[in-house]
N, C-alpha and C positions, 0 to 999 in steps of 0.2 A: 590303590586301596582306599585313599581318602574319598574318592568318588563313591565307592561302594559303601563306606561307612556313613557318609552324610545323607545319601539318598535312601538306601535300603534300611539301615538301622535307625537313622534319625527321623524318618518320616513314615515309611511304609509299614514297618513291623509294628509300631505302637498302634497305628490306625487299624490294622487288620486284627491285632490282638483285642482291641476294644470291640470290634464287630463280633469276633468269636465268643467273647465272654458274655456279651449281651444276648447273642443267639443261644448260648448255653442256659442263661437264666430264663429266657422266655420258653426255650425248649423243655426245661425242667418242669415248668407249669403244665405244658401240654402232656408230657409223659406222666406226671403225677395224677392228673385229673381226667385224662382221656384214654391213655393206652397202658398205664401201669397195672401191675397185678393186684394192687390193693385199692379197693373202692374208697372214695371220699365219704367219711362217715358224717360229716357236717355240711354236706351239700357242696355245690360248685362255687368257689369264691369268685369275686369280680376280677376279671383279667386286668382291669385298669389299675388295681392295687399292686399288681406285679409289674406291669409295664412301666408304671411311674418310677420304679427303681432303676430302670435302664441307664439313665445318665449317671447315677451314683455308682452303679456297677462298673461302667466304662471308666470313669475317672479314678475310682478307687484302685482297680486292677492295674491300669497303666501307671498310676503314681507309684504303687508298690513295686511293680516290675522295674520302674526307673530307679527308685531309691535303692533297690537291691542289685542294681547295676547289670540287669539283663541286657540293656541297650547301651552299655558303656562304650564310648568311642575308643578305639585303639587297643581293646583287649580281645584276644583271640583265644578261645577255649575249645576243647574237643567236645564231641557230642554228649558223652556221659556227664561231663561237668555242667554243660548247658542245661541238660534235662534235670539234673539235681538242683541247679539254681532256680529253674522255673518252678519245680515242685515246691521248693521252700518258699518262694515268693507267693505262690498260689495259696499255700497254707496260711501265711501271714495275712494276706488279703481276705481270706475266708473268715479267719478269726475276727478281724476288724468288722467285716460285713455282718457277722452274727451279732457282735456287740452293738452295732449301730441299729440294726433292725429290732433288737430286743428292747430298745428304748421306745419303740413306737407303742404307745399305750392304746391307741385306737384300733390297732390291727395286729394280728399274730400270723406270721407266715408259716406255711406247712414245713415241718421239720424234714419230712421225707422229700419234699421238693428241694430243700437246701442240700440234702444228701445227693440227689440226682444232679443238681447243679455243680456240686463239688467234683463229682466224677466226670461229667461231660465237659466242664471247663478245663480241667487239667489235661484231659485227653486231647481236646481241641487245640489248645495252645502248644502243647508239646509236639503234636503231629504237624502243626503248621510250621513250627521252627525247624523241625527235621526235614520237612518237605522243602522249605526255602533253601536249606543247605544243599540238598540233593539237586535242586533245580539250578542253583548257582554253579555247582560243580559241573553239571552237564553243559551249561552254557559256556563256562570257561574252557572245558575240554574241546569245544568246537571253535575256540578262538575268540569268543565274544569279549571285547574289552580286556584282553589278556595283556599283562605287562611283562616286558623283558627285563629280567633281573640279573645283575652281576654280583656275585658274592666275592668279598675281599677278606682274606684272613688265612688262618692255618690252625692246625691242631684240633683239639676237642671242641673249642668254641665254634670253629667252622663246621665241624661234623654235626653239632647240635643244630646250627642254623639250617644246613641242608636238609636234615631230617624233618624239621618243622615246616619248611616251605613245601616239601612233598606231601606232608600230612594234611594240609588244608587247601585242597584244589579249588574250593569255592571262592578263595581270594583272588584267583586268576593270576598268581605269580608264577611265571615260567622261568626257571633257572637256566640261563643260557651258557654259563660257564663260571670259572673261578679265576681270580687273580691272587697269586701267592707271593711270599717274600722274595726279594732279590737274592740270587745265589742258589736257589733251589733248582733241581734238575728234572723233577717229574713232570710228565705230560698229562696225567690224570690224578685226581685226588677224590676219595670218597665217591667214586663213580661218576665224577664230573670232569669234563675236559678243562685243562688249564689254558687260558687264553693269553696269559702274560704275567708280568711281575709288577710289583708295586710302583716301580719307577715309570711305567708307561700306562698307568690306570686311566688317565684322561684320554689318551689316544684310543684305547680300547673302547671306552664309553662312546666316543664319537664314531668310530669305525663300525661298531656292532649296533649302533642306534639303541642304546639301553634306555629304559624308562626309569630304572631304579637301581641304586647301589646299596647293598647291605654289607656292613663291615662287622666282622666277628673276629676279634683278636684276643689272644691270651693276655693276662695281666702283664706278663714279661715283655710283650710287644707293644705296650701302650705308647711308647715313644714314636711308633710308626703312624699313629693316628693323625698327628699334626701334619706330617708330610703328605698323607693321602688326602686329607681335607683341603690342604692348600692346593694340591693339584686339581681338585674338583671344584674349586671356588668359582671359576668362570663357566662352569657347565650348568645346564638347566635340569639335569637329572636329579631326581629325588634321592636323598641320602639318609640312611638309617644306620645307627650304631647300636649293636647288640652288646650289652655289658655282661661280661663273663664273671659273675659273682657266685656261681653255683657252689663252690667249695665252702662258702661262708653261710649258705642258706640251708637250714634244716626244716623250717616251718613254711617258708614261702617269702616272696618279696613283691613289692609294688613300687611304681615310680610316681612321685608326687611333683606337681608343678608348684614350686615354692617361689612365687613372684618372679617367674621366668627362669628360675634355677631348678633343673631336674635333680630331685633327691630320691635316692633309692632307700626304701624302707625294707630292712631285712629282719626276718623272724618276728613279724608283728603278730599279735593275737588275732585270731579270726573273729573273736567275739567283741567287735566294736560296732557302734552305730545301731541300726535296727536289729541286727542279729543278737547283740548283747541285751537289748531291751526285751526282746521276745523270750530269751532264755531266762532272764531274771524274773519276768512276769510269771512264767511257767513255774519256776522254783517257788516263788512266793505263794502262788495259789495252791499248788499241790502239797507243799509242806504244811500250810495252814489246814488244808483238808485232812492231811494225814494225822496231824496232832489232835484234831477234833475226833476223827473217826477211830483212832487207835487209843484214845484216852483211857478207856477201860483196861486195855492190855498194859498200857504204860503204868497205870496205878497198881495193877496186879503185880507186875515185875518189881516195881519200887517196894511194895510191901514184902515180897519174898526176899529181896536183897536185904532189907532191914531185919527180917526175922531170922534169916539163915546165917548172918555174920555180923560182927561188930563193926561199926563205922558208918560213914555217910552213904546215901543211896547213889549219888552221882559222883563220878570221878572226872575232874577237870585237868586237862593236859594241854600244854603249849604245843601247838603245831604251826607249820609254815604254810601259808596259802598264797593267794594272788600277789604277784610282784614281790615275793619274798617277805611279805608282812606276816607277823605272827598273830595268832588268835588263840583263844581258849576253846578247845574242842570238848564236848560233853559226851560221856559214855556212862552206862550203868556200871557201877563198880563190880568188877569180877575178880579182884584180887584182895588179899588181906591188906589191912591198913599198913602203910609204910613198907610196902613190898620191896621197894628199891632202896631202902635206907642203907642196906649193907652192900648191895651189888652195883648201885648206880643204874643208869639207863641200860636196859638189856633188850636185845632183839627177841621177838616172839618165838617161842619154841613149842613143839608139839606136846612135850611133857614138861609141866612146870608146877612144882609143888607150892608155889606162891598163890595159886588160884584157890578160890573157895569152891565147894562142890557145886553150888548153884551157878557160880561164875563160869565154870567149865561148860555147863549147859548153854549159858548165854553166848559164849564165844562160838561154840559149835553151831549154833543156830543164827549167829550174827545179830541176835536181838539186843545185844549190848550197844549196838550202834544207833538204835532208834532215837535216843535223845538228840542226835545230830540234826534231826528235823528242825529243831530250834535254831541251830547254827545256820541252817539253810534259810529259815524264815527271816532272820535278822541280817542276812547277807554275808556272813563269814564263809559260807560254803555254798555249793550247788548240789543238786541231786546227782548230777553226773559230772565226773571230772577225775583227774588223777587223785589218788588217795593222798591226804596230807601226811607229811612226815615230821618227826620231832627235830627241832633245830640242831640238836647234838648229832643226830645221824646225818642231817643235811650237810653239815660242815665236813663230814667225812666223805660222803658219797660224791659231793661236787668235785672233790679232788681225784676220785678214783674212776668215775663214770663219765665219759664224754657227753656233753649236752644235757647233763642231769638237770641243770637249773631251768632249762627251757620248759619243763613241765609246770613251772610256776607262771607261765604266760596266761593261763586260764585259772578260774577258781577251782580249788580242790573240791572233790565230790564224795558223797557217801558211797557211791558205786562208780565203776569205770570200765573201760574196755579191757584193761588188764585183769580186773576181778572176774568178769564174766567169762574170760578165757582161762581161768584157773591160776593166774599168776598172783597169788596172795600168800600170806604167811611167809615161811622161810623158804622161798623159791628164788629163782634167778632174778636178780635186780636188773641185769642187762635186758632180759626179755620184757620185764615190767616197764622199763623206760621205753623200749621199742613200741610197746602198746600205747603208752601215754603219748608219745610223739605222733604215732599213727592217728590217734584220736584227735589231736590238735590240728594236724595237717588236713584231716578229712572231715572236720566237724560239720555237722548239719543238724537241723532240728530232727530230721528223720533218724539220724544215727543215735541221738539222745533217746528217742522213743524206743529204738531197737534195744539199747542197753538196759533201759528200765524194764522192758518186757522180759529180756533174758535174765535180769536180776530176780524178777518175780517168779520166773519159771525154774531157775536152777542156781541162783546166786546166793541164797541165804545159807543153805547147808552145803558144805563142800569139804572134801578131805583135807584141804589146806586151811580151813577156817579154824584157827586156834589163836 
């Protein structure tokens, strides 16, 4: 597998991706000005102005693909995740490319050519990566550079390892058999033949001429690792140890090399590094645009709140956000002044006589949430994320609902996956948390755009909006 990683991923993939993206850029020029359906209204631009950007395009795309870990050594993902990662990286590179070319005062590039380039580029890179996987799988199936693998372990950890080895044939790992704990009596396990027990693992490696040993033990069997590794100490076989931490993982995990010490990161936020910067930049730009474009509506609502009831226009409420930190969330006031003076903190109800007449309308249409665009602009919130809750309720829910606090691994949002799926108001908290954790586990820039689109389409007015 090392040979596969260092030759194919480390050298060939980036080089071919660079060729594909440059070809897409030059091809977009040809499509736009020679074969496209729309004629060029300002004449034919100089091809040299476009070809001069070829080095920038190649370096920019390969750099972004590298930074977003498309070529990361040692990480194996399925086709769907690889395609999603490529699309996300392509989108980031495209935004940077547009920003860079926009600064060229002496020349303006065709916007339609950029659109063609965006489509041709992502199709080309995704198609090549999928083709590379299929070609590798076909070559490995014919025995080209195939490695003989011995699995060592028991239980669900071993079952997971066997399943994953079979799912990635392009790696050329052929499972020859399994070694199980001493004292067991079965001859096959999870569809694989048992070649022996832990005590004779070195002998089996030599006899079967194994290229690689993969160890997958349950936490309760961790004491066996020392004995197995000691037995393999004088063998030339590659050894890999699969850590079974699945019962602790809800969002995901990664392994970091901390000055030679492997450290497992459990339940980290996906919004770190370039992904976090991109999301924050989008939040800042869109919230600023929203505040400017919606300013007439905001002023009108503010005036109506003031006219229809006594008290301030805005209501400030403490909510819990990223990493459990509190912030003051803004809303248009929809209730009477001091509505909770007698009752204390109360969960939202469909019928509540504490609301003003206009406040009921604001809540039904979710227009009371619009001032939170300011929270997004200053960085307290995001456009998309789990809805923030009041600390008094958080203290209760964290004791009642497993994994509740993991929703604070990302910034709270004005809208979220739970909201566009109808889990708002006085609905199931368990289902809402499931949606929040699904969003964090599967976060992508495309998912954010999907949620924003669904919010505009059906998220403002809902039967549970009260």
